[in-house]
N, C-alpha and C positions, 0 to 999 in steps of 0.2 A: 302809580299814575295808571288809572283805568278810565274808561269812557263813562259819561253820564247815562248811557243807553242802560235801562233797567235790565236786570237779570230776570230770567223766568222764574216765577214763583215755584217753590218746591212743590211737588205734587203729593203732599202728605194726605190730601183729600181723596186720593185714589190709590191706596197702598195695595189693594188687590190687583190692580192693573199693572203696577210696578212689579209685584211679585211674579205675576204671569210672565212678564217679559224677562225678568231674572231667570226664571226657570227655563225659559225657551233658549236664552243665551247660553246657559250652563249646558243645555243638551246640544245645542249646535256647536259649541266650542269643542265639547268632548267628542261628538260625532265626527268632526272634522279630522281630528287626530286618530280616531278609531278607523275611519274609511281609509286613511293613508296607510295604516299599518296592518289592518286585519281584513280589509275588503278588497282594496285595489291591487291587482296582480303585481308581484314583485319578482320577476324572472331572474333578477341579479342576485337576490338573497341579501343585499346590504340592508342593515337596519335603517329604517326611515326616521323613527323617533318623533318626538313631541312631548308636550308637557301638560297633561290633563289636570294633574293636581295643582300645578302652579298656576293654571288658568282658573281653575275653580275658586281659588281664594281671592281672585280679583273681580269675580263676576258681579257681586253685589255692588262694590265700589263703582265699577264701570257703568253698571246700569243706573245707579243713582246719579252719577256725573252727567252722563250723555242725556238721559231721558228727563231730568229735572233741573239742571244747572248750567249746562254749557251754552255758549253763544257762539255765533258763527265766526266772530273775531278771536275766540280763544284757540289755543293750540295745545295738544296734549302729546307727550311722550309716553308711550306704553312700554312697561317692562318686557324685555325680549320674550320671555317664556309665556306671556299672555297674548301673544299675537293671535291665537285662534279666537280669543274673546273680541278683539278689535275686528276681526273678519266677521264674526257673528253679528255684531252690533251694525256694522256697515251693511250687511246683508238685509237685516230687518229694516234698515232705513232705506233700502233700494239703492244703495251705493255700490253693491257688488252682485255680479251675475251669478245665478245658481251653479253654473258650470264650474266655476272656480272652487266651490265648496269640496269638491272631490280631488282637487289638485295640490293639496299642501305638500311641499317640498318635492313636487314633481317638476321636471323640466318645463319652464315656461308658466308655472303656476304660482300659488301663494308661497312667498318666501318663508323660510324657517323663522325668521325674526322680521319685525315690521321694516319695511324698506320704501322710502320716498321714491326711489328710482326704479323699482322693479315690481312692486305689488300693484295689482290692477285696481285696487280700490284705494280711497283717500288714507294716507299716512302723513301725519304732520312731521314726525321725526323719525329717522331710522334708528333703530337700537340694535343691540346684539353684543356690542363689545362693553364689558361691564363698566359702568361708571361714565361712559361717554354719552350714551343716550339720556341718562339721568341728568347730566349737567347741561345738555344742549339747549333746554328751554331758557336757562340762565342767559346763555350768549345769544339766543334768539330774542330775548327781551331786549338786550343791549343793542342788537342789530336794529330792531325796530325803532327804538328810541333814536339811535343815531340817523336812521333815514328820516324819522318825523322831525327831527330838529332842523333839517335843512330846508323844509318847506319848499317854496317855488323854485329854490336853487336846484333841487333834485326833480321836482315837478309833480309829486303825487301825494295825496293824503293816504297814509298806510293804516289809519285807525289805531285801535288799542285792542287790548284783550289780555286776559290772563294767560299765562304759560305755565301748564300743569306737567309735573313729572310723576308718574306712577312708578314707585321704586320698590324693588324687593328688599326686605331688611338685611339680607346677606350682602346686598349691593353696597351698602355702607361701609363694608370693610374695605372697599377700594379707595385708595388715597386721592384719586382724581375728584371724587365727591368733595372731600374736605378742603382741598386746594381751591375749589371753586367757591364753596360756602363761606370760606375766610377771606376772600379778596374783598378789599374795602368797597369797591364799586357795587358789589351784589347786595350790600345792606341797604341800598336806596331802591331796589327793584321790587316795589310792592305788587307788582302783577305776577311774581314768581310763587307758585304753590307746589310743594311736594307732598304727595300722599304716600306714606310708607306702608306697604303691605306687611304688617308685622306677624307673619306666621310662625315665626321662631324656628323655622327649619332651613337647613341648607341642603346641597345636593345629596350628601351622605348620612345626615343625621339630624336629630333635634338639638338644637344649640343649647348646650347646658345653662348658659347665662347670657342672654341676649343684650343685657345692659340698657334696657330701655330707658331708664332714668338717667343713665350717663349720656346717652344720646341725646335725650331731651335738653339736658344741661348744655352740652357742647352747641346745639343750635341757638338755644336761647343766648349763650355767651356771644355768638356771632350776630346777635340782633335781630334774630327771626322770631316771629310769633310762633309759639308752640302749643298745638291743640292735640288732645289725645281722646280717641274714641275707643274706648276700652270694653265697655259692657253694653248689651242691648236692653231693651225696654223690659223684657221678661226677667233678666237677672236683676235689674235695677229694682224692680217690683219686689223680687224676693228678698232683697237686702233691707226692704223696709219692714219685713215681717219679723216675728220673734225668731232668734237665732240667725237672722239676716246679717247683722253686722260681723258675727263670727264667721259666717259663710264668705262674706267679702274678704276678711282678713286671710281665711284659709286659701282662697284662690290667689290673693295678692302675694301671698308668701310662698305658694307652691312652686317647686322647681319646674321649669319648662317640660323636662321629660316626664315628670309625674303628671303634669295636665294633659300632655299629649296621650299618655296611656289610658287616660279616663275616657278619651274619645273613642277608644276601641272596647270599652266595657258594655256589658249588658246592663240593663236596669238593676238587676239583682247585685251585680258586681258594684255598680255605682253607689248603691245604698250601703255597701260594706266599706268601699274605699273613700268616698268622697267626704264623710264626716271627720276622718282622721282621728278618731277617738273623742271628738267633742260632742258631749251629749246635746248641746243647743242645736248644732247643725243636724245631728241625727234625727231630732225632733221635727225639725223644718223639712228634712228630706222625707221622713216618714208620711207626711201629709201630701205629698205630691204624688200624682199617678204617673205611670211609666212614660207616656208620651211627653208630659211636661218636664219630667226629670231629664229625659234623653235631649229634649230641646234646649234646656236651661244650660247644660254643660257646654254647649257649642253656640250659645246666645252671645257672641261677642259683637262689639260695636261695628267692626267692619262688615258685618252680615245684617245690620239692622238700618233700615232706611230712615227712620226717624232720627236716630242717633247721627248718622252721616249727614242728614240734612241740616241738623242743628250746628254741625261743624262747618259745613260749607257756608251757612248763613253767617257765622261768627268771624269769617276770615277778614282780616284787617289789610286793606289794600295800600296802606301806608308803608309797609314793610314785607319782606318776604315771609311766607308762612309754611310751616311743615305740620302735617296731619299724621299723628301715628295712629293707624287704624289697625286694631287687633283682629286677626282672621285665623281661619283654620285652613291648613293647607290640604286641598282635596275636598273642601266643603261641599257636602251633597252627594258625594261619590263613595263607592265601596272602599276606595283606598284612603279615605278621610283620616287624617292625623297619623298615618303610618310613617315611621321614620325613614323608610326606603320608597316613599311613593313619589320621589321626584320625577322619575321618567317611566314609572309603571303605567301599564295600559289595562284598561278594563277588558274583561272577557266578554264574548257574545252574550253570555247569560247575565252578566252584570249590566251590560248595555240595555238589554231587554228590561231588567229591573228599574234602571233609571228611566227609561221611556215611560213606564207605568207611573212612576213617582212624580214625574213632572208634566204628565200630559202630552207626551209626544209619541211618534210612532217609529218603530224600527222599519216598517215597510215603507214609509214615506218620511224619511228622516229630515228632509229640507223644507217641509211644509211651513208655510207662513200663517199668520193668524187669519181668521175668516174675515171677509170684508164686512165692515160695520161693527165689529167687535170693539170693545173698549181698548183692547191692547192695539189693534190695527189702526184705530183712530189716533191713539197717541203716537205710535211709530210714525205715521203720516205727518202729524203736526211738528213732531220733533225734526223730521227730515226737512221740512219747509223752514223751520228756524235755523237750522245749521247750514243751510244751502249757501254756498260761496260762489261768487261769479268768477270765472277763470281770470287770472291776472293777464292783462294786455302789457306786453313787454315794450318798455321804452328803449329805443336803441341808444347806445353809448355815444355814438358819434365816431367820426373818423379819427383814429388814433394815428399820429405821424408815424412814418417809417423811419425817417431820418431828420434829426433836429437841424443838422447841417454844420456842427462844430467838428473840427479836427483837433483833438488833444495833442499838446506838444509838452515838452519837458519830461519830467519824471512824476508818475501818478500811480496810485493803486486802484485796483478795481473796487475795493470797498468804498473808497471816496468818490469814485465815478457814480455809484448809485445815488448818492445825495445831489450830485451835480446834475445828473439826468433828470431827476425829480424837480429840481428848480427850473431847469430849461423848459420842462413840460409846462409849467405854470405860465409861462411867457408864450410858448409856441402853440399850445392848445389849451387854453384856460377852461373850456366847457369839459374836456376830458379830465383835466387835472382835478376839477372839483369833485369828480367821482372817486378819486384816489383816497384811500385811508390807509394809514400805516399804523403798525402795532409794534411794540417792542416790551420784552420783559425786564425793564430797567437797565437798558443798554443804548439808549438813543444816542448819547454823546459819543461813547466808545465805538460805535458802528458807523459814525460819520453822517448821522441824520440831523445834526444840530442846526444846520442851514434850513433844511426843509421845515424843521419844527419851528424855528424863528419866523419863517415865512407864513405857514398855514395855521400855526397854533395848536393847542392841545384841546381835544373834544372833552366837554363836560356838559351834563345836562343843563346845568345852570352856570353862569359866570362866576368865577371866583377871583379874589385879589390876588394879584401877583406882587408880593411884598418886596421882591428884589428887582422891580422894573426900573428902579432909579439908582441901582447899584452899578457903577461904572465898570466894575470888575466881573460882573456877570456876563458870561458869553452866550449860555443857553438860556433863552427867556421862555419861562413856562408859563404861557397865557392861556389859562383854561376858560373855554367859553363854548356856546353851543355851535358856532360855526368853525370851530376847529376840526382839523383832520388827522389828528395823531392821537393814538390812545396807548396808554402805558399801563399795563397790569403789573402785579407783583411778579416775584421771581418764580414763576411756575409756568414752564413751557406748555404743559397740557392745557392750561387756561388760554394761553396765547393762541394756540392752534384751533382750540374750541370755538374761540370767538372769531378767528380767521374764517372757519368754515361757514359760520352762520352769516357773517358779513358777504361771505361769497355766494350765499343762497338767496340773497334778497331779490335777485332778478327773476327767481321762480315763485317766491312766496307773494310778492307784491308788485312784480313787474318793474321794480326800480333797481337796476344793476349798480353795484358798486365795484370798484377795482382795488381789492384789499391786498396790501403787502405786508407780511410779517417778517420781522428781522430778529434773528437770535444768533448766538454764537454757533458756529458750525458743529463743534463737538457735542453739541446738545440736541442736534437735529433727530437723532435716533431715539432720544427720550420722548420727543413730540411726534415721532413718526406715526404711531398708532392712531391717535385721535386726528391727526391731519389726513391720513389715509382714509379714515373713516368718514371725515367731512367730505372728502372728494367724492367717495362712494355715494354719499348722500345728496350730491348735486352742488356742493360748495366749492366754487372755483376761485382760486387764489394763488398768490405768489409767495412762496417761501424763500427767504434769502438767508443763507448760512454764511457767517463771515464773523471773524476770520477763520480760515480753514488750513488744514493740513500741517505738516512740519515746518512750513514757511513761518509759522508762528513760533520761531525758534526759541527765543528766550523763556517762553512760557513753560517749556517742558512737556513731557509725554502725556500728562493728564489732559492737556488742551490741545492736542494735536489730532485732528480727525483724520482717519485712515479709510474707512469703508463708506463715507458718504457719497463718493462719486458713483459707486456701483448702486447704492440705495436710490439714487435719483434715476439712474438708468432703468431700474427694475420696478419703479413705482407705477402702477396703472394709473391712467388719467392724468399723467404729469409729463411735461417736457423739461428735461434737465439740461441746464448750461453751466458750464465752467469755463467762463470767458478769460482770455489772457490780457486784453488791453481795455482801456477805457472806452474806446469807441465800440468795442465788442459788447460792453455792458450796456451802452444806451441802445443799441440795435436789438439785442436779445430782450431788454426790458420792454421796450416798445412792442416788439412782436409778442410777448408774453401778455401785456396788457390788452392787446387786440384780440386775444383769444378768450378773455374773461366776459362773464355776464351774458351768455347767450346759450341756447339750448345745445349746440354742438360745441361748446367751449371745453377748454382744458385749463388745469392748473399748470404751474411752473415752478421749478426750483433752481435757483441761481446760487452757485458756489463761489463766493467771493474771497479775496486775499488782502492782506495788509502788506504785501511784497511791493516796494517801490520798484516800478518798471519804466524803462526809457520808452516813451511812446513813439519815437521815431522808428522803432523796430517794427511797428505795425506796418510801415510803409503804405499807408492809406492812399489809394490812387487819386490824383487831382482831377483827372478827367470824369465828369459827372457819370457817364455811362459805365465806366470802369468801376467808379465808386459804388454805383448801384449793383453791379455784379458782385463785388466783394460782399456788400451788405446781405444780398440774398444768400450767398454761401455761408456767411456767419450764422444766419438765422437757420439754415438748413442743416448745420451741424459740422461743417469742416470747410477750410479754404487753403489753397497753396499759399504759403507765406514767402518761401524761397524757391526758385528753380534754378538748378545748376545748368551750365551751358553743356549742351549735348545730353548724352544719356547718363542718368544718374547711376552711381554705384551703390547707393543706399538712400532709403528715405527714413527720415526722422519724423515720427508723429508724436507731437507733443500736445499737452492740454494744460491750460491755465498758467499757474505760476512757474511751470517749467519751461515755457516758451523760450526765454532768454538763454538757458543752458543749451536748448536745442540749437538756437541760432549760433552760439559761440562754438559749440561742437561742430557744426556745419562748416564754419569758417576755418577751423583747424583741420578738418578733413579735406577741404578743398586745397589747403596749403600742402597737404600730404599727397596730394594727386588723387584723392578718392572724392569725386564729386557727389555732393548730397543735396537732395530735396529736403525741404522742411514743410510739413503739412501741420497747420493749427487746427486742432479738434476743439470745437466749441460745445458739441453735444454728442457724447458717445451713443446715447439712446436713439437719437434720430439717424445717425450713421448706420447703427444696427438695423434699425427698422427699414432702412432703404436696402440694406444687404438682404434681409429676410424677403422683402418684396421682389427683389431680383430673382430670388429662388422660388417665387411663386407663393410665398407666405405673407400675406398682407397686401395692402393697396398703397403703400407709401410712394412718394416720388423717388425715382432712383437716380436722377440726374446729379445729384451731389457726388455720388460714387465716381462718376466720370470726371467731374470737375476737379476733385481733390485727389483721386487716386486713379487717374487714367491708366489703361492697360499698357499703353505704349511707353510709359515711364516706370512700369513694374520693376522693383528692385528689392533685395533683402531689406528688411524693415527693423528699426528699432523704435519702440514705444516708450514714452516716459510721461509720467504724471506724479503730482504731489498727492498720491493716494494708492490704494491697492493696484498692482499692475495688472490684474485680470480685468479690469475695467477696459482696457484697450486690446486686450489680447486676441480679440476676433478680427482685428483690422488685417492682419496678413492674409486672411481668408478671402478678401476682396479680389486679390489677383494671385493667391496661392503662392506666397513667397516665404522664405525662410525669415525667422524673426527672433529678436531678443526682447524681453519686456522688463522695463525698470519701473520701480514704484517704491512704495512704503508698505512693509507687511509686519513691522515690529513697532511696539510702543517706542515714542521718540524719546529724545534727550534734550536738554537745555544746551544752548549755545548760540553762536551766530550762524548765519545762513550757510557760510562756507563750510562749517564744521558739521552742521547737521546734514546738509545735502551730501557730503562726503561719507558720512556715518551710514546713510541709508543707500548709498550707491546711486544717486540721481543728479550728481554734479556733472559738469562738462566732461571731466576726465572720464567718468563712468560711461557716459554716452559715447565718446570717442572709442573707448575700449570695446564696447558692446557693437558698435558699427564695424570696426576692423575685424572682430571676430565673425560678424555675420556676412561679410563680403567675400 
């Protein structure tokens, strides 16, 4: 799906101008890294780093793409190590101030890898974590389609455009790439284009067998259009001469290391090595002068504007496309083709030689093209073509703080999520329309069935529900463009990749969504890196892990998550909640939704449980003012659930599924003459931030400390949670009291709740023993 707006005509009629720009981009990208490492003072002596060779292999591709083919609606994910090329291009287009060219990897300067959040020039996708930046445009395409399908319901035309990924060939080793490529939804995304920088090198070596044919077959099997740009026009011309077919076979069959070695040869050595004993090739080579022979060996398609232009023109917008562009790592540099050139740096002498070769100046390294020159005119026209108007943010609207229900009976926090979402559709329909939920094939088992039945499943086009008339069907899978639930295959990396891009629509097009991803809590850590990277890139979302902990007792140790409470506490840009009651789920969910889709927004992680809990234990105040006070405390991170008469002898601080054990233990302690307070912690992270702020580290509100842990009621403490005990181990520091910490620090066992809790020492007996020992 692409716009009818015509693409710019390829500038094959001005190859000399494109070549001038390519040479200047090569110089600037190399000089940016050079200045950071060899010119800028480095009093600390720490290696700065940068990737001149990895940038060089991308220069022709990026010059051709930006200066001949991109539209303003297109988005590009640039491979991490080519970030200097992106900055060089943006500088020539007037999008980056000259002062930043000397600031690569400097505090407050250009980032080591492209960053939407921190770089001063336009970056479409943050990259840096292998495989995640490559796949981001896939999820960006889906996010754009989702917003576009809502039309007036969301309120803005978001346009169309291709989503390009510039990928290093070694990046295809990452499983996240193939999880994304193989998802059935991806095969319909014709706006997705991957360009693989096939330089056949990794960090340490020349890859002996890059397997390009195998990779091409894998993409084709997934339904992608596969284009290959292997040779440039010079080599293609030589292949037509006598001995040319033999030369093609020789290069095609040559091992990668042997070819790379040819790049380091003198013309005399080339005449000896290139024929490989074939007299036809020897005859062809003998008729070439040294400059032509030198150029021919490195005349690969990824460095040929005409060959690249043909490939870009051949893109079929009805399906995803991958272009394999053969390149030379370090193209045009003294380190060209060397097996250890990944992080190598040119010397001052080599930089001077490069300046002479490309028409730049060591004394004026950041000079732009002269006004009125062909290159300057082209830069100006491309800058105008690619200029985007800043997105004007549409506000989400007021998210309710309290829907007003008071749950009764027995319920689980997992089921409360689906209930709260359904209630939101009635109490705040305009807000609910911006909610989009995602699951990796666990919608019914995570209690989202009612929500899915209500809002439907999103699809770019309506599909027939063949089970709509089946009376035994409980979960109705109605796929249509107005649906609000997406289900990908069982690949958590894909789920959170899409979650991040759905959470970034507020900054891309000014249309905020409220995305909620639901997956089994034991798999949160599998998804953590790409979700964290999405947060870093500005993608604001809610991740729900459910069911969690050893409370999932019959499932056994493999499905019992232990460390996720502290993962949520420690994740930057995220507020983590582990609610105990259904009302706590509602309040924390609504508060989390209210933080999404805005410049100062944050993501959230909700850790939910399948443990049935008596909801009367929540003792929700009936008085409206008292109820609101409780809600504020729940959202702030902790609240007093039980207060003993008089001065307590012990405080039990419990989180999530363990609150019933804490209440039961408090009742038993009271009977023993040991009065106990019970504090329900909903967010260890928020309470910790409050404690840090009290000590002068940060600016969080501190009132929750006095509300939940007032100094006048300070007593020895027992902490307990269905997770690692260190999550709450900081709580005694609030009032400097003795403490015992109960939790789960071993792989679990199958069994019922009573047996499993006893095994881990988090049952009521264990809480009572710990309390008696602490007092």
